[in-house]
LUMDONU-74603 format. One record per residue (C-alpha): x, y, z; residue in three letters; residue number from 1. Coordinates in steps of 0.1 Angstrom, whole numbers. Example, Ala and Ser with C-alpha at 12.3 -4.5 7.8 and 13.67 -1.06 7.14 Angstrom:
residues 2
R	123	-45	78	ALA	1
R	137	-11	71	SER	2
END
This chain:
residues 588
R	0	0	0	MET	1
R	27	24	10	GLY	2
R	48	19	-22	ARG	3
R	16	22	-43	THR	4
R	7	54	-26	GLY	5
R	42	68	-31	THR	6
R	41	59	-67	ALA	7
R	8	76	-72	LYS	8
R	20	107	-54	ASN	9
R	52	107	-75	HIS	10
R	31	105	-107	ARG	11
R	9	133	-95	LYS	12
R	39	154	-87	GLY	13
R	57	147	-119	SER	14
R	27	155	-142	ALA	15
R	31	193	-140	PRO	16
R	69	190	-145	ALA	17
R	62	168	-176	GLU	18
R	36	193	-188	ASP	19
R	61	221	-185	ARG	20
R	88	201	-203	ALA	21
R	63	194	-231	ARG	22
R	54	231	-232	GLY	23
R	90	242	-235	LEU	24
R	96	217	-263	VAL	25
R	65	229	-282	SER	26
R	77	266	-277	ALA	27
R	111	256	-292	ALA	28
R	93	237	-319	GLY	29
R	73	269	-327	LEU	30
R	104	288	-329	VAL	31
R	119	264	-355	LEU	32
R	87	264	-375	PHE	33
R	86	302	-377	LEU	34
R	123	303	-385	ALA	35
R	117	282	-415	GLU	36
R	90	303	-430	VAL	37
R	94	339	-418	LEU	38
R	102	365	-444	VAL	39
R	104	403	-439	LEU	40
R	102	418	-475	PRO	41
R	111	453	-463	ALA	42
R	144	442	-447	ALA	43
R	178	445	-462	ALA	44
R	182	407	-459	SER	45
R	145	397	-462	PRO	46
R	150	359	-458	PHE	47
R	182	353	-438	ARG	48
R	182	380	-411	THR	49
R	147	373	-397	PRO	50
R	152	336	-397	LYS	51
R	185	337	-379	MET	52
R	174	364	-354	SER	53
R	142	346	-346	LEU	54
R	159	313	-342	ALA	55
R	188	327	-321	THR	56
R	167	349	-299	GLY	57
R	138	325	-295	GLY	58
R	160	295	-287	LEU	59
R	179	316	-262	ALA	60
R	146	325	-244	ALA	61
R	133	289	-244	VAL	62
R	166	273	-234	VAL	63
R	172	299	-206	ALA	64
R	137	292	-192	LEU	65
R	144	254	-192	ALA	66
R	178	259	-176	ALA	67
R	165	283	-149	ALA	68
R	138	259	-140	ARG	69
R	163	230	-136	HIS	70
R	189	253	-118	LEU	71
R	163	266	-94	TRP	72
R	160	230	-81	GLY	73
R	198	227	-78	GLY	74
R	202	196	-98	THR	75
R	205	204	-135	PRO	76
R	208	175	-159	ALA	77
R	238	170	-182	LEU	78
R	240	154	-216	PRO	79
R	251	118	-217	ALA	80
R	277	126	-243	GLY	81
R	297	149	-221	ARG	82
R	329	148	-241	ARG	83
R	310	160	-272	VAL	84
R	293	187	-251	ALA	85
R	326	198	-237	ALA	86
R	342	202	-271	LEU	87
R	312	220	-284	LEU	88
R	314	244	-255	LEU	89
R	350	250	-262	ALA	90
R	342	265	-296	LEU	91
R	327	297	-282	PRO	92
R	355	301	-258	ILE	93
R	380	299	-287	LEU	94
R	359	323	-306	GLN	95
R	357	349	-278	ALA	96
R	395	346	-272	ALA	97
R	401	354	-308	SER	98
R	386	389	-302	ALA	99
R	420	398	-286	ALA	100
R	437	398	-321	TRP	101
R	407	403	-345	SER	102
R	405	433	-367	ALA	103
R	368	434	-356	ASP	104
R	365	423	-320	PRO	105
R	328	430	-319	ARG	106
R	323	404	-347	ALA	107
R	343	378	-328	ALA	108
R	323	383	-296	LEU	109
R	290	383	-314	ALA	110
R	300	350	-331	THR	111
R	309	335	-298	ALA	112
R	276	346	-282	ALA	113
R	256	331	-311	ALA	114
R	276	298	-308	SER	115
R	268	297	-270	VAL	116
R	231	299	-278	ILE	117
R	231	272	-304	TRP	118
R	254	248	-284	VAL	119
R	231	254	-253	ALA	120
R	201	245	-275	ALA	121
R	217	213	-286	ALA	122
R	226	204	-251	MET	123
R	190	211	-239	ALA	124
R	177	189	-267	GLY	125
R	201	161	-257	ALA	126
R	189	163	-221	VAL	127
R	152	163	-232	ALA	128
R	157	130	-250	GLY	129
R	151	114	-284	ARG	130
R	113	118	-283	LYS	131
R	117	155	-277	ALA	132
R	142	157	-306	LEU	133
R	117	139	-329	ALA	134
R	91	164	-320	ARG	135
R	114	194	-327	LEU	136
R	123	178	-361	ALA	137
R	86	175	-369	LEU	138
R	81	212	-361	TRP	139
R	111	222	-383	ALA	140
R	100	197	-410	GLY	141
R	65	213	-411	ALA	142
R	81	247	-417	GLY	143
R	104	233	-444	ALA	144
R	73	217	-460	THR	145
R	55	250	-462	VAL	146
R	86	265	-479	SER	147
R	87	236	-502	GLY	148
R	50	241	-511	LEU	149
R	58	278	-520	VAL	150
R	86	264	-543	MET	151
R	61	240	-560	VAL	152
R	38	270	-567	LEU	153
R	68	289	-581	GLN	154
R	74	259	-604	LEU	155
R	38	261	-615	ALA	156
R	43	298	-624	GLY	157
R	24	312	-594	VAL	158
R	41	343	-580	SER	159
R	37	337	-543	VAL	160
R	67	359	-534	LEU	161
R	86	381	-559	ASP	162
R	123	373	-555	VAL	163
R	133	394	-586	GLY	164
R	151	364	-601	ARG	165
R	147	341	-631	THR	166
R	154	305	-639	GLY	167
R	168	282	-612	ARG	168
R	173	312	-589	PHE	169
R	136	319	-587	ALA	170
R	131	285	-570	LEU	171
R	136	297	-535	THR	172
R	106	288	-516	GLY	173
R	107	309	-484	LEU	174
R	145	305	-482	ALA	175
R	157	332	-506	GLY	176
R	183	311	-522	ASN	177
R	179	277	-539	PRO	178
R	210	263	-522	ALA	179
R	196	275	-488	ASP	180
R	163	258	-497	LEU	181
R	180	226	-506	ALA	182
R	200	227	-474	MET	183
R	170	234	-452	GLY	184
R	150	206	-467	THR	185
R	175	177	-473	LEU	186
R	193	181	-440	MET	187
R	160	175	-421	LEU	188
R	151	144	-441	VAL	189
R	169	118	-419	PRO	190
R	152	131	-388	PHE	191
R	118	129	-405	LEU	192
R	123	94	-419	LEU	193
R	137	80	-387	ALA	194
R	103	68	-373	PRO	195
R	96	50	-406	LEU	196
R	131	33	-405	ALA	197
R	124	23	-369	ALA	198
R	90	7	-377	GLY	199
R	66	34	-366	ALA	200
R	32	34	-383	THR	201
R	27	72	-386	GLY	202
R	29	83	-422	ARG	203
R	29	121	-418	GLY	204
R	67	125	-411	PRO	205
R	75	100	-439	ALA	206
R	54	117	-464	VAL	207
R	70	151	-454	ALA	208
R	105	135	-456	GLY	209
R	101	122	-491	PHE	210
R	84	156	-502	PHE	211
R	115	174	-489	LEU	212
R	137	151	-509	VAL	213
R	118	160	-540	ALA	214
R	119	198	-531	VAL	215
R	157	197	-524	GLY	216
R	165	181	-557	LEU	217
R	140	202	-577	ALA	218
R	161	233	-569	THR	219
R	188	219	-593	ARG	220
R	214	225	-566	THR	221
R	243	201	-571	LEU	222
R	252	202	-535	THR	223
R	218	190	-527	GLY	224
R	222	161	-553	LEU	225
R	254	151	-535	LEU	226
R	236	151	-501	ALA	227
R	207	130	-514	ALA	228
R	231	106	-530	GLY	229
R	251	102	-498	LEU	230
R	219	97	-478	MET	231
R	209	69	-502	PHE	232
R	242	52	-501	LEU	233
R	245	53	-463	VAL	234
R	210	41	-457	TRP	235
R	215	13	-483	LEU	236
R	247	2	-465	VAL	237
R	230	3	-432	ARG	238
R	200	-16	-445	ALA	239
R	195	-47	-422	ARG	240
R	157	-50	-428	SER	241
R	132	-46	-456	ARG	242
R	120	-15	-441	ARG	243
R	154	2	-442	LEU	244
R	158	-10	-477	ARG	245
R	124	4	-486	ALA	246
R	135	38	-472	VAL	247
R	166	38	-493	ALA	248
R	147	28	-524	ALA	249
R	121	55	-517	GLY	250
R	149	82	-514	ILE	251
R	163	70	-548	LEU	252
R	129	69	-566	ALA	253
R	118	102	-553	VAL	254
R	152	118	-560	GLY	255
R	154	105	-595	LEU	256
R	118	117	-603	ALA	257
R	125	152	-588	ALA	258
R	159	155	-606	ALA	259
R	143	145	-640	LEU	260
R	112	167	-636	LEU	261
R	131	196	-621	GLY	262
R	157	200	-649	GLY	263
R	187	187	-628	THR	264
R	199	169	-660	GLY	265
R	202	203	-678	ASP	266
R	221	217	-648	ARG	267
R	245	187	-648	LEU	268
R	251	191	-686	ARG	269
R	258	228	-681	GLU	270
R	284	222	-654	VAL	271
R	300	193	-674	ALA	272
R	303	216	-704	ALA	273
R	321	242	-683	ARG	274
R	344	216	-668	ALA	275
R	353	202	-703	ARG	276
R	360	238	-715	ALA	277
R	384	242	-685	GLY	278
R	361	267	-667	ASP	279
R	363	251	-633	TRP	280
R	356	285	-618	TYR	281
R	322	286	-634	GLY	282
R	316	249	-628	ALA	283
R	321	255	-591	LEU	284
R	298	285	-591	SER	285
R	326	310	-582	ALA	286
R	332	292	-549	ARG	287
R	370	296	-557	ALA	288
R	367	333	-546	ASP	289
R	358	322	-510	GLY	290
R	382	292	-510	TRP	291
R	413	311	-522	THR	292
R	406	340	-498	ALA	293
R	404	315	-469	ALA	294
R	437	298	-480	VAL	295
R	453	332	-481	GLU	296
R	441	339	-446	MET	297
R	456	306	-434	VAL	298
R	488	314	-452	ARG	299
R	491	349	-436	GLN	300
R	478	340	-401	HIS	301
R	485	303	-397	PRO	302
R	488	303	-358	LEU	303
R	457	322	-346	ALA	304
R	437	330	-378	GLY	305
R	420	363	-385	VAL	306
R	395	360	-357	GLY	307
R	360	345	-354	ALA	308
R	335	362	-375	GLY	309
R	362	382	-393	ASN	310
R	362	362	-426	PHE	311
R	340	388	-442	GLY	312
R	361	417	-428	ARG	313
R	393	400	-443	SER	314
R	379	387	-475	PHE	315
R	386	415	-500	TYR	316
R	422	420	-488	GLU	317
R	429	383	-488	ALA	318
R	413	377	-522	ARG	319
R	432	406	-537	LEU	320
R	465	393	-521	ALA	321
R	459	359	-536	TRP	322
R	453	373	-571	LEU	323
R	484	395	-568	ASP	324
R	505	366	-557	ARG	325
R	493	343	-584	THR	326
R	492	369	-612	GLY	327
R	454	364	-620	GLY	328
R	422	382	-618	HIS	329
R	386	373	-607	GLY	330
R	360	360	-630	GLY	331
R	326	367	-614	ARG	332
R	298	373	-639	GLY	333
R	277	395	-615	GLU	334
R	283	427	-597	ALA	335
R	278	410	-563	ALA	336
R	314	405	-552	THR	337
R	317	401	-514	HIS	338
R	319	368	-496	PHE	339
R	308	369	-460	THR	340
R	314	331	-458	TRP	341
R	339	308	-475	ALA	342
R	314	283	-489	HIS	343
R	333	257	-469	CYS	344
R	327	258	-432	ASP	345
R	357	237	-420	PRO	346
R	380	258	-441	LEU	347
R	365	290	-428	GLN	348
R	369	278	-393	LEU	349
R	406	273	-397	VAL	350
R	410	306	-415	ALA	351
R	393	323	-385	GLU	352
R	408	304	-356	LEU	353
R	441	290	-371	GLY	354
R	457	260	-356	LEU	355
R	434	260	-325	PRO	356
R	405	258	-348	GLY	357
R	421	229	-368	LEU	358
R	428	210	-334	ALA	359
R	392	216	-323	TRP	360
R	378	202	-355	LEU	361
R	400	172	-353	ALA	362
R	391	165	-317	ALA	363
R	354	169	-324	LEU	364
R	356	143	-352	LEU	365
R	376	120	-330	ALA	366
R	350	121	-302	VAL	367
R	319	123	-325	ALA	368
R	326	95	-351	LEU	369
R	325	66	-326	PRO	370
R	291	78	-314	ARG	371
R	278	77	-350	LEU	372
R	285	41	-355	ARG	373
R	255	27	-336	GLY	374
R	229	50	-349	ASP	375
R	219	49	-386	PRO	376
R	197	80	-384	VAL	377
R	227	101	-371	LEU	378
R	249	85	-398	GLN	379
R	225	95	-425	VAL	380
R	221	130	-409	GLY	381
R	258	134	-410	ALA	382
R	260	122	-446	ALA	383
R	233	148	-456	ALA	384
R	253	176	-438	ALA	385
R	288	169	-452	VAL	386
R	283	182	-488	PRO	387
R	267	214	-474	PHE	388
R	294	219	-449	LEU	389
R	321	215	-476	LEU	390
R	303	235	-504	LEU	391
R	279	258	-486	HIS	392
R	277	274	-452	TYR	393
R	251	257	-430	PRO	394
R	269	267	-398	ALA	395
R	261	303	-405	HIS	396
R	224	302	-414	LEU	397
R	194	292	-393	ALA	398
R	182	267	-420	LEU	399
R	214	248	-416	GLY	400
R	220	253	-379	LEU	401
R	186	237	-370	VAL	402
R	194	202	-384	PRO	403
R	230	206	-372	LEU	404
R	218	213	-337	ALA	405
R	195	183	-340	LEU	406
R	225	162	-351	LEU	407
R	247	175	-322	ALA	408
R	219	168	-297	ALA	409
R	216	133	-310	GLY	410
R	253	128	-306	LEU	411
R	251	140	-270	MET	412
R	219	121	-260	SER	413
R	218	88	-243	ALA	414
R	220	56	-264	THR	415
R	209	22	-256	GLY	416
R	244	12	-245	ASN	417
R	249	36	-218	GLU	418
R	231	51	-187	GLU	419
R	220	87	-189	PRO	420
R	245	110	-172	ALA	421
R	237	119	-136	PRO	422
R	224	153	-125	ARG	423
R	249	179	-113	LEU	424
R	244	189	-77	ALA	425
R	250	225	-70	LEU	426
R	246	246	-38	PRO	427
R	213	263	-38	THR	428
R	227	299	-38	PRO	429
R	250	292	-67	ALA	430
R	223	274	-87	ALA	431
R	198	302	-82	ARG	432
R	224	328	-92	THR	433
R	231	309	-124	LEU	434
R	194	307	-130	ALA	435
R	191	345	-128	VAL	436
R	221	349	-151	LEU	437
R	206	326	-176	CYS	438
R	174	347	-178	LEU	439
R	194	379	-180	ALA	440
R	215	365	-208	GLY	441
R	184	354	-227	ALA	442
R	169	389	-223	ALA	443
R	202	404	-237	ALA	444
R	201	379	-266	ALA	445
R	165	388	-275	VAL	446
R	173	425	-273	THR	447
R	203	420	-295	TRP	448
R	183	401	-321	GLN	449
R	154	426	-321	VAL	450
R	180	454	-327	ARG	451
R	195	433	-356	THR	452
R	161	430	-372	VAL	453
R	153	466	-368	ARG	454
R	187	476	-383	SER	455
R	179	454	-413	SER	456
R	145	469	-418	LEU	457
R	161	504	-416	TRP	458
R	188	495	-441	MET	459
R	161	480	-464	GLY	460
R	142	513	-464	SER	461
R	174	532	-472	LEU	462
R	181	509	-501	HIS	463
R	146	515	-515	ARG	464
R	151	553	-512	VAL	465
R	186	552	-530	LEU	466
R	172	529	-558	VAL	467
R	140	549	-564	ARG	468
R	159	582	-565	SER	469
R	173	572	-599	ASP	470
R	139	579	-614	GLY	471
R	133	613	-598	LEU	472
R	138	647	-616	PRO	473
R	173	661	-610	PRO	474
R	164	688	-585	ALA	475
R	142	665	-564	VAL	476
R	168	636	-567	ARG	477
R	195	659	-553	GLY	478
R	174	669	-523	ARG	479
R	164	633	-516	ALA	480
R	199	620	-518	LEU	481
R	212	649	-496	SER	482
R	185	640	-470	LEU	483
R	194	603	-472	ALA	484
R	231	612	-466	ALA	485
R	222	634	-436	ALA	486
R	200	606	-422	THR	487
R	229	581	-425	ILE	488
R	253	605	-409	SER	489
R	230	610	-379	ARG	490
R	227	572	-376	ARG	491
R	264	568	-377	LEU	492
R	267	592	-348	GLU	493
R	241	572	-328	ASP	494
R	253	537	-338	ARG	495
R	290	537	-346	PRO	496
R	290	499	-345	SER	497
R	270	499	-377	GLU	498
R	298	519	-395	ALA	499
R	308	488	-417	PRO	500
R	274	488	-434	VAL	501
R	265	525	-432	LEU	502
R	297	541	-446	LEU	503
R	295	525	-481	PRO	504
R	258	536	-483	GLU	505
R	269	571	-472	LEU	506
R	295	573	-499	GLY	507
R	270	560	-525	ARG	508
R	244	587	-515	ALA	509
R	270	616	-514	LEU	510
R	285	605	-548	LEU	511
R	251	603	-564	ALA	512
R	242	637	-549	ALA	513
R	274	653	-565	GLY	514
R	294	656	-533	ASP	515
R	326	638	-546	ALA	516
R	348	650	-518	ARG	517
R	323	638	-491	GLY	518
R	320	605	-509	ALA	519
R	358	601	-511	GLU	520
R	360	606	-473	ASP	521
R	332	580	-467	ALA	522
R	346	554	-489	TYR	523
R	382	558	-474	ARG	524
R	366	553	-439	LYS	525
R	346	523	-452	ALA	526
R	379	507	-466	LEU	527
R	395	511	-432	ARG	528
R	367	495	-412	VAL	529
R	354	470	-436	ALA	530
R	374	467	-469	PRO	531
R	353	457	-499	ARG	532
R	357	458	-536	ALA	533
R	325	478	-539	GLU	534
R	340	505	-516	SER	535
R	372	505	-537	ALA	536
R	351	510	-568	LEU	537
R	332	538	-551	GLY	538
R	364	555	-541	LEU	539
R	377	553	-576	GLY	540
R	346	570	-590	LEU	541
R	347	597	-564	ALA	542
R	383	605	-574	LEU	543
R	375	604	-610	ALA	544
R	346	628	-604	ALA	545
R	372	652	-589	GLN	546
R	395	649	-620	GLY	547
R	421	628	-602	ARG	548
R	422	601	-629	VAL	549
R	455	585	-619	THR	550
R	445	580	-584	GLU	551
R	411	568	-595	ALA	552
R	427	541	-617	LEU	553
R	446	526	-587	VAL	554
R	414	519	-569	TRP	555
R	394	509	-599	LEU	556
R	421	484	-609	GLU	557
R	419	468	-574	ARG	558
R	382	465	-575	ALA	559
R	383	452	-611	GLY	560
R	410	427	-603	ARG	561
R	387	410	-578	VAL	562
R	356	413	-600	ASN	563
R	360	428	-635	PRO	564
R	321	430	-638	THR	565
R	322	458	-613	LEU	566
R	339	480	-639	LEU	567
R	307	480	-659	GLU	568
R	295	506	-634	LEU	569
R	322	531	-645	VAL	570
R	302	556	-665	PRO	571
R	332	570	-686	ASP	572
R	340	546	-714	PRO	573
R	376	557	-717	GLY	574
R	382	553	-679	LEU	575
R	363	520	-680	ARG	576
R	385	507	-708	LYS	577
R	417	517	-690	SER	578
R	407	503	-657	ALA	579
R	397	469	-673	ARG	580
R	430	467	-692	ALA	581
R	449	472	-659	LEU	582
R	426	448	-639	ALA	583
R	427	420	-663	THR	584
R	464	421	-672	SER	585
R	484	391	-662	ARG	586
R	511	396	-635	ARG	587
R	543	377	-632	ARG	588
END
């Protein structure tokens, strides 16, 4: 009787705790769902900024609430895979330490803060268990399915969301980029098909999983094709039952159908033709720009790297140094020049953190690979992630970080061969102090992300003003541009941390308004705080407008060497021809 009564009381007492845990998982799931579908058309980055900000700020709030609840009781749980957890936590420590030698310490600290949030979210998922992770995958999969449905409508010719692109690049769903969409769909597939592989009867997740395979391949993204192929191969090798073989066959059938109907064959023939012609730069979609810049950063800063979050800050100078050293010039076919990410996350990690980053990566692989062996779902998840990690940048976008966090949580969660890790006993004052600090940190993270979104909305409105001013009468246009320049100057005074993005816009507005000297000053400052080829071009144009042609050619040549297409923006034909001749000359 006594034991029965105790068990009943325990169940009664645990029910509210279980309800709270389910509520927190649902809240986190809602964050993941919204991060997949949220778009702010008025923002400067209408697809990526709101997703990343919502995911980072929302997860910080949910994880902090969960941590505070456990800490208040004095016995917080730890992930079973403590060595994986310890290594993941070491990453933001290395990133924060790199602020000491970074050209932009703020970027290093911001990168470390974001890493802390995502690692904490993965640890919280590991503690919550595999069932909670499956629910989170369903929430994220539902959002990816909505995005995929939008892409299907785009294929059918229905303009759901105007992305201003044609051909393959119009197939974006709600991701803004076909490669982002392929990444956000295919990397979630293993977690959605896991119940089917395990013998579960529910069809919803399986149908969503196969639909996302079709969506990812219909984008005609070759990285997605590699990811789907690796998933198929790993699942085929792991097939120990008819059900697993059926899953592998389903991936192959859906993938082939989507590839044929989506025009992937045409894309493959286009890439093959470029490769046969020796145009490996075009065949690799200009990824060599990011790769060579990263290699140059490693060559120049092998011990400590350029600092976390500083790849974008160092890209232009590193790319220019590579081209000068090898005697070549860039070959991009569009005016968009700058790389914020290297299109290879492991290479970027080493470029930013140097030898410590390489050692961290090696240690993580050494610890994580043994934990993959016993879990086919995690193996397939890793197989889907590898092509994107090597050829895209999932570790820097919410659409990639969500499945990466699920994968990390799975690596840290308990398996059938080990007992869950014990809870960590803390003195009550220390535990409650940590609980309060968690909540304060979450409040700071949410404020930070709200500020990021507001800045992106402000920049979006500024871009519209500058673009639309081109169609105004000269007198009205001059006043509008002068007003825009004055507005940017006031914002610079209020928010000096935004100088890297504001100074180029200030130079653009002043140059268009006819203030060449003011534009020169703005662009010189921009090149000091955030060097970019676009700012070098602007400085060259500002100098040319003052009649200082020789000085102008120096800067136009530098911009054109990184990207000759930028020189199409030089209005004077003679100056444009001279700058192009200098930029595209071979150096020995």
